[in-house]
N, CA, C and O atoms as CSV, one atom per row, in Angstrom:
chain,resi,resn,atom,element,x,y,z
A,1,UNK,N,N,4.730,-20.514,13.030
A,1,UNK,CA,C,4.513,-21.929,13.219
A,1,UNK,C,C,3.070,-22.138,13.691
A,1,UNK,O,O,2.621,-21.455,14.612
A,2,UNK,N,N,2.353,-23.054,13.085
A,2,UNK,CA,C,0.965,-23.269,13.475
A,2,UNK,C,C,0.866,-23.843,14.894
A,2,UNK,O,O,1.743,-24.583,15.340
A,3,UNK,N,N,-0.201,-23.492,15.578
A,3,UNK,CA,C,-0.403,-24.010,16.927
A,3,UNK,C,C,-1.098,-25.368,16.859
A,3,UNK,O,O,-1.718,-25.713,15.853
A,4,UNK,N,N,-0.986,-26.112,17.918
A,4,UNK,CA,C,-1.591,-27.440,17.996
A,4,UNK,C,C,-3.105,-27.368,18.164
A,4,UNK,O,O,-3.826,-28.299,17.803
A,5,UNK,N,N,-3.570,-26.263,18.711
A,5,UNK,CA,C,-4.986,-26.112,19.016
A,5,UNK,C,C,-5.313,-24.631,19.033
A,5,UNK,O,O,-4.420,-23.784,19.078
A,6,UNK,N,N,-6.599,-24.328,18.998
A,6,UNK,CA,C,-7.057,-22.939,19.001
A,6,UNK,C,C,-6.837,-22.348,20.398
A,6,UNK,O,O,-7.515,-22.724,21.354
A,7,UNK,N,N,-5.893,-21.429,20.499
A,7,UNK,CA,C,-5.504,-20.889,21.799
A,7,UNK,C,C,-6.620,-20.100,22.483
A,7,UNK,O,O,-6.698,-20.078,23.711
A,8,UNK,N,N,-7.467,-19.465,21.712
A,8,UNK,CA,C,-8.520,-18.668,22.336
A,8,UNK,C,C,-9.886,-19.362,22.309
A,8,UNK,O,O,-10.923,-18.703,22.389
A,9,UNK,N,N,-9.881,-20.683,22.196
A,9,UNK,CA,C,-11.133,-21.442,22.292
A,9,UNK,C,C,-11.677,-21.288,23.707
A,9,UNK,O,O,-10.902,-21.124,24.650
A,10,UNK,N,N,-12.984,-21.339,23.867
A,10,UNK,CA,C,-13.541,-21.189,25.222
A,10,UNK,C,C,-13.118,-22.340,26.137
A,10,UNK,O,O,-12.912,-23.471,25.695
A,11,UNK,N,N,-12.998,-22.019,27.400
A,11,UNK,CA,C,-12.658,-23.034,28.390
A,11,UNK,C,C,-13.900,-23.867,28.692
A,11,UNK,O,O,-15.029,-23.391,28.571
A,12,UNK,N,N,-13.672,-25.106,29.082
A,12,UNK,CA,C,-14.767,-26.010,29.403
A,12,UNK,C,C,-14.451,-26.719,30.715
A,12,UNK,O,O,-13.341,-27.217,30.902
A,13,UNK,N,N,-15.396,-26.766,31.599
A,13,UNK,CA,C,-15.207,-27.453,32.885
A,13,UNK,C,C,-15.189,-28.961,32.642
A,13,UNK,O,O,-15.997,-29.492,31.880
A,14,UNK,N,N,-14.249,-29.639,33.304
A,14,UNK,CA,C,-14.139,-31.099,33.196
A,14,UNK,C,C,-13.902,-31.682,34.585
A,14,UNK,O,O,-13.519,-30.969,35.513
A,15,UNK,N,N,-14.131,-32.965,34.713
A,15,UNK,CA,C,-13.830,-33.672,35.957
A,15,UNK,C,C,-12.562,-34.487,35.751
A,15,UNK,O,O,-12.418,-35.187,34.749
A,16,UNK,N,N,-11.653,-34.392,36.699
A,16,UNK,CA,C,-10.414,-35.159,36.659
A,16,UNK,C,C,-10.292,-35.976,37.940
A,16,UNK,O,O,-10.761,-35.561,39.000
A,17,UNK,N,N,-9.675,-37.109,37.833
A,17,UNK,CA,C,-9.338,-37.892,39.021
A,17,UNK,C,C,-7.836,-37.771,39.222
A,17,UNK,O,O,-7.048,-38.185,38.372
A,18,UNK,N,N,-7.452,-37.202,40.354
A,18,UNK,CA,C,-6.039,-36.993,40.672
A,18,UNK,C,C,-5.731,-37.588,42.044
A,18,UNK,O,O,-6.614,-37.728,42.890
A,19,UNK,N,N,-4.484,-37.928,42.239
A,19,UNK,CA,C,-4.028,-38.378,43.542
A,19,UNK,C,C,-4.323,-37.268,44.545
A,19,UNK,O,O,-3.888,-36.132,44.358
A,20,UNK,N,N,-5.054,-37.587,45.598
A,20,UNK,CA,C,-5.505,-36.563,46.540
A,20,UNK,C,C,-4.346,-35.855,47.243
A,20,UNK,O,O,-4.405,-34.645,47.463
A,21,UNK,N,N,-3.291,-36.597,47.595
A,21,UNK,CA,C,-2.160,-35.965,48.267
A,21,UNK,C,C,-1.415,-35.036,47.308
A,21,UNK,O,O,-0.993,-33.946,47.693
A,22,UNK,N,N,-1.260,-35.467,46.082
A,22,UNK,CA,C,-0.594,-34.628,45.083
A,22,UNK,C,C,-1.392,-33.352,44.845
A,22,UNK,O,O,-0.814,-32.269,44.752
A,23,UNK,N,N,-2.708,-33.471,44.748
A,23,UNK,CA,C,-3.564,-32.301,44.564
A,23,UNK,C,C,-3.437,-31.344,45.741
A,23,UNK,O,O,-3.322,-30.133,45.556
A,24,UNK,N,N,-3.457,-31.896,46.957
A,24,UNK,CA,C,-3.331,-31.075,48.174
A,24,UNK,C,C,-2.006,-30.321,48.171
A,24,UNK,O,O,-1.966,-29.122,48.450
A,25,UNK,N,N,-0.930,-31.022,47.856
A,25,UNK,CA,C,0.391,-30.388,47.846
A,25,UNK,C,C,0.476,-29.311,46.769
A,25,UNK,O,O,1.036,-28.238,46.994
A,26,UNK,N,N,-0.078,-29.605,45.612
A,26,UNK,CA,C,-0.084,-28.613,44.541
A,26,UNK,C,C,-0.817,-27.350,44.945
A,26,UNK,O,O,-0.337,-26.244,44.697
A,27,UNK,N,N,-1.975,-27.507,45.565
A,27,UNK,CA,C,-2.749,-26.351,46.019
A,27,UNK,C,C,-1.989,-25.582,47.087
A,27,UNK,O,O,-1.968,-24.351,47.067
A,28,UNK,N,N,-1.351,-26.308,48.036
A,28,UNK,CA,C,-0.570,-25.654,49.097
A,28,UNK,C,C,0.558,-24.813,48.514
A,28,UNK,O,O,0.918,-23.772,49.065
A,29,UNK,N,N,1.103,-25.265,47.416
A,29,UNK,CA,C,2.214,-24.547,46.782
A,29,UNK,C,C,1.742,-23.471,45.808
A,29,UNK,O,O,2.557,-22.800,45.173
A,30,UNK,N,N,0.439,-23.311,45.693
A,30,UNK,CA,C,-0.103,-22.271,44.833
A,30,UNK,C,C,-0.023,-22.598,43.351
A,30,UNK,O,O,-0.031,-21.700,42.509
A,31,UNK,N,N,0.054,-23.877,43.037
A,31,UNK,CA,C,0.151,-24.292,41.638
A,31,UNK,C,C,-1.230,-24.220,40.997
A,31,UNK,O,O,-2.216,-24.688,41.565
A,32,UNK,N,N,-1.288,-23.634,39.818
A,32,UNK,CA,C,-2.530,-23.552,39.058
A,32,UNK,C,C,-2.748,-24.914,38.398
A,32,UNK,O,O,-2.146,-25.216,37.367
A,33,UNK,N,N,-3.600,-25.720,38.991
A,33,UNK,CA,C,-3.820,-27.100,38.538
A,33,UNK,C,C,-4.346,-27.126,37.105
A,33,UNK,O,O,-3.916,-27.955,36.302
A,34,UNK,N,N,-5.264,-26.232,36.782
A,34,UNK,CA,C,-5.815,-26.186,35.425
A,34,UNK,C,C,-4.734,-25.876,34.400
A,34,UNK,O,O,-4.688,-26.498,33.339
A,35,UNK,N,N,-3.865,-24.920,34.708
A,35,UNK,CA,C,-2.800,-24.553,33.771
A,35,UNK,C,C,-1.819,-25.704,33.585
A,35,UNK,O,O,-1.372,-25.966,32.468
A,36,UNK,N,N,-1.484,-26.390,34.675
A,36,UNK,CA,C,-0.566,-27.523,34.593
A,36,UNK,C,C,-1.184,-28.655,33.772
A,36,UNK,O,O,-0.514,-29.267,32.939
A,37,UNK,N,N,-2.463,-28.926,34.013
A,37,UNK,CA,C,-3.149,-29.986,33.265
A,37,UNK,C,C,-3.223,-29.632,31.788
A,37,UNK,O,O,-3.001,-30.487,30.931
A,38,UNK,N,N,-3.534,-28.372,31.483
A,38,UNK,CA,C,-3.628,-27.938,30.088
A,38,UNK,C,C,-2.272,-28.056,29.387
A,38,UNK,O,O,-2.205,-28.520,28.249
A,39,UNK,N,N,-1.204,-27.644,30.048
A,39,UNK,CA,C,0.133,-27.738,29.459
A,39,UNK,C,C,0.536,-29.191,29.247
A,39,UNK,O,O,1.097,-29.537,28.207
A,40,UNK,N,N,0.251,-30.041,30.228
A,40,UNK,CA,C,0.576,-31.465,30.098
A,40,UNK,C,C,-0.211,-32.093,28.949
A,40,UNK,O,O,0.330,-32.898,28.191
A,41,UNK,N,N,-1.477,-31.729,28.822
A,41,UNK,CA,C,-2.293,-32.258,27.734
A,41,UNK,C,C,-1.778,-31.765,26.383
A,41,UNK,O,O,-1.740,-32.529,25.419
A,42,UNK,N,N,-1.384,-30.500,26.308
A,42,UNK,CA,C,-0.833,-29.962,25.061
A,42,UNK,C,C,0.441,-30.713,24.667
A,42,UNK,O,O,0.638,-31.025,23.492
A,43,UNK,N,N,1.296,-31.001,25.631
A,43,UNK,CA,C,2.526,-31.750,25.346
A,43,UNK,C,C,2.214,-33.176,24.903
A,43,UNK,O,O,2.869,-33.705,24.006
A,44,UNK,N,N,1.222,-33.796,25.524
A,44,UNK,CA,C,0.831,-35.157,25.138
A,44,UNK,C,C,0.257,-35.173,23.728
A,44,UNK,O,O,0.550,-36.081,22.950
A,45,UNK,N,N,-0.557,-34.178,23.394
A,45,UNK,CA,C,-1.117,-34.068,22.039
A,45,UNK,C,C,0.005,-33.883,21.031
A,45,UNK,O,O,0.010,-34.525,19.981
A,46,UNK,N,N,0.951,-33.013,21.342
A,46,UNK,CA,C,2.093,-32.764,20.451
A,46,UNK,C,C,2.888,-34.049,20.211
A,46,UNK,O,O,3.256,-34.357,19.077
A,47,UNK,N,N,3.145,-34.788,21.281
A,47,UNK,CA,C,3.907,-36.039,21.156
A,47,UNK,C,C,3.153,-37.071,20.324
A,47,UNK,O,O,3.748,-37.747,19.484
A,48,UNK,N,N,1.854,-37.196,20.551
A,48,UNK,CA,C,1.054,-38.165,19.780
A,48,UNK,C,C,0.991,-37.784,18.307
A,48,UNK,O,O,1.074,-38.652,17.438
A,49,UNK,N,N,0.844,-36.484,18.018
A,49,UNK,CA,C,0.806,-36.038,16.628
A,49,UNK,C,C,2.144,-36.287,15.937
A,49,UNK,O,O,2.183,-36.683,14.771
A,50,UNK,N,N,3.240,-36.055,16.658
A,50,UNK,CA,C,4.566,-36.309,16.094
A,50,UNK,C,C,4.745,-37.791,15.803
A,50,UNK,O,O,5.253,-38.161,14.744
A,51,UNK,N,N,4.330,-38.643,16.739
A,51,UNK,CA,C,4.442,-40.082,16.533
A,51,UNK,C,C,3.579,-40.540,15.366
A,51,UNK,O,O,3.998,-41.385,14.576
A,52,UNK,N,N,2.378,-39.988,15.256
A,52,UNK,CA,C,1.488,-40.336,14.146
A,52,UNK,C,C,2.116,-39.926,12.812
A,52,UNK,O,O,2.014,-40.657,11.827
A,53,UNK,N,N,2.771,-38.748,12.779
A,53,UNK,CA,C,3.427,-38.280,11.555
A,53,UNK,C,C,4.539,-39.248,11.150
A,53,UNK,O,O,4.661,-39.606,9.979
A,54,UNK,N,N,5.343,-39.665,12.119
A,54,UNK,CA,C,6.433,-40.607,11.837
A,54,UNK,C,C,5.867,-41.913,11.289
A,54,UNK,O,O,6.383,-42.461,10.315
A,55,UNK,N,N,4.807,-42.407,11.919
A,55,UNK,CA,C,4.200,-43.660,11.455
A,55,UNK,C,C,3.609,-43.512,10.060
A,55,UNK,O,O,3.764,-44.402,9.224
A,56,UNK,N,N,2.933,-42.395,9.801
A,56,UNK,CA,C,2.317,-42.165,8.493
A,56,UNK,C,C,3.359,-41.997,7.389
A,56,UNK,O,O,3.089,-42.306,6.228
A,57,UNK,N,N,4.535,-41.513,7.743
A,57,UNK,CA,C,5.557,-41.224,6.748
A,57,UNK,C,C,6.731,-42.205,6.790
A,57,UNK,O,O,7.769,-41.957,6.176
A,58,UNK,N,N,6.572,-43.301,7.502
A,58,UNK,CA,C,7.663,-44.259,7.687
A,58,UNK,C,C,8.186,-44.794,6.356
A,58,UNK,O,O,9.398,-44.911,6.179
A,59,UNK,N,N,7.302,-45.120,5.422
A,59,UNK,CA,C,7.745,-45.649,4.130
A,59,UNK,C,C,8.583,-44.629,3.375
A,59,UNK,O,O,9.629,-44.972,2.822
A,60,UNK,N,N,8.137,-43.390,3.347
A,60,UNK,CA,C,8.875,-42.337,2.644
A,60,UNK,C,C,10.229,-42.075,3.309
A,60,UNK,O,O,11.231,-41.856,2.628
A,61,UNK,N,N,10.250,-42.100,4.623
A,61,UNK,CA,C,11.503,-41.876,5.356
A,61,UNK,C,C,12.488,-43.002,5.058
A,61,UNK,O,O,13.670,-42.747,4.829
A,62,UNK,N,N,12.009,-44.244,5.060
A,62,UNK,CA,C,12.881,-45.377,4.753
A,62,UNK,C,C,13.392,-45.301,3.316
A,62,UNK,O,O,14.564,-45.577,3.057
A,63,UNK,N,N,12.518,-44.928,2.382
A,63,UNK,CA,C,12.927,-44.810,0.984
A,63,UNK,C,C,13.996,-43.727,0.833
A,63,UNK,O,O,14.973,-43.918,0.109
A,64,UNK,N,N,13.816,-42.596,1.510
A,64,UNK,CA,C,14.802,-41.527,1.449
A,64,UNK,C,C,16.135,-41.991,2.040
A,64,UNK,O,O,17.194,-41.738,1.465
A,65,UNK,N,N,16.081,-42.667,3.180
A,65,UNK,CA,C,17.314,-43.148,3.804
A,65,UNK,C,C,18.049,-44.152,2.912
A,65,UNK,O,O,19.278,-44.133,2.840
A,66,UNK,N,N,17.303,-45.026,2.234
A,66,UNK,CA,C,17.937,-45.968,1.297
A,66,UNK,C,C,18.597,-45.216,0.144
A,66,UNK,O,O,19.700,-45.560,-0.282
A,67,UNK,N,N,17.919,-44.198,-0.351
A,67,UNK,CA,C,18.474,-43.400,-1.453
A,67,UNK,C,C,19.770,-42.707,-1.022
A,67,UNK,O,O,20.747,-42.680,-1.770
A,68,UNK,N,N,19.767,-42.152,0.183
A,68,UNK,CA,C,20.964,-41.472,0.685
A,68,UNK,C,C,22.102,-42.468,0.870
A,68,UNK,O,O,23.254,-42.151,0.575
A,69,UNK,N,N,21.794,-43.661,1.352
A,69,UNK,CA,C,22.828,-44.685,1.512
A,69,UNK,C,C,23.444,-45.045,0.159
A,69,UNK,O,O,24.655,-45.240,0.052
A,70,UNK,N,N,22.617,-45.130,-0.851
A,70,UNK,CA,C,23.084,-45.517,-2.191
A,70,UNK,C,C,23.806,-44.392,-2.911
A,70,UNK,O,O,24.899,-44.586,-3.444
A,71,UNK,N,N,23.192,-43.213,-2.927
A,71,UNK,CA,C,23.676,-42.117,-3.772
A,71,UNK,C,C,24.256,-40.948,-2.996
A,71,UNK,O,O,24.840,-40.047,-3.597
A,72,UNK,N,N,24.112,-40.938,-1.687
A,72,UNK,CA,C,24.567,-39.795,-0.901
A,72,UNK,C,C,23.565,-38.658,-0.986
A,72,UNK,O,O,22.460,-38.825,-1.503
A,73,UNK,N,N,23.961,-37.506,-0.476
A,73,UNK,CA,C,23.101,-36.326,-0.536
A,73,UNK,C,C,23.673,-35.336,-1.538
A,73,UNK,O,O,24.847,-35.416,-1.900
A,74,UNK,N,N,22.847,-34.414,-1.980
A,74,UNK,CA,C,23.242,-33.474,-3.031
A,74,UNK,C,C,24.464,-32.650,-2.639
A,74,UNK,O,O,25.233,-32.252,-3.514
A,75,UNK,N,N,24.659,-32.388,-1.374
A,75,UNK,CA,C,25.764,-31.529,-0.937
A,75,UNK,C,C,27.061,-32.292,-0.675
A,75,UNK,O,O,28.032,-31.692,-0.215
A,76,UNK,N,N,27.106,-33.580,-0.948
A,76,UNK,CA,C,28.315,-34.360,-0.657
A,76,UNK,C,C,29.566,-33.769,-1.289
A,76,UNK,O,O,30.616,-33.736,-0.647
A,77,UNK,N,N,29.483,-33.305,-2.520
A,77,UNK,CA,C,30.643,-32.738,-3.190
A,77,UNK,C,C,31.025,-31.368,-2.709
A,77,UNK,O,O,32.102,-30.877,-3.048
A,78,UNK,N,N,30.172,-30.729,-1.923
A,78,UNK,CA,C,30.413,-29.367,-1.455
A,78,UNK,C,C,30.980,-29.303,-0.050
A,78,UNK,O,O,31.512,-28.274,0.367
A,79,UNK,N,N,30.867,-30.381,0.666
A,79,UNK,CA,C,31.317,-30.369,2.062
A,79,UNK,C,C,32.828,-30.350,2.146
A,79,UNK,O,O,33.520,-30.978,1.344
A,80,UNK,N,N,33.333,-29.616,3.134
A,80,UNK,CA,C,34.778,-29.545,3.344
A,80,UNK,C,C,35.172,-30.213,4.661
A,80,UNK,O,O,36.317,-30.081,5.092
A,81,UNK,N,N,34.275,-30.906,5.289
A,81,UNK,CA,C,34.597,-31.584,6.560
A,81,UNK,C,C,34.500,-33.069,6.412
A,81,UNK,O,O,34.734,-33.802,7.373
């Protein structure tokens, strides 16, 4: 399965604005803030790409659903349930 981004791309320093108390608590608990931020960003990218795919393919999905409503699916005669 293809990855969302190049996993071995070089890291880049960035500035983030975070709730100071949340940051303090995270550090106290030994949480790797960079890793958490990277994972959250990867999940957000994945969700946005999925939503974009649905929007880009909405017409085709609707056309397929109309076809299935009218004619059924190819396996209709094979199902035993």
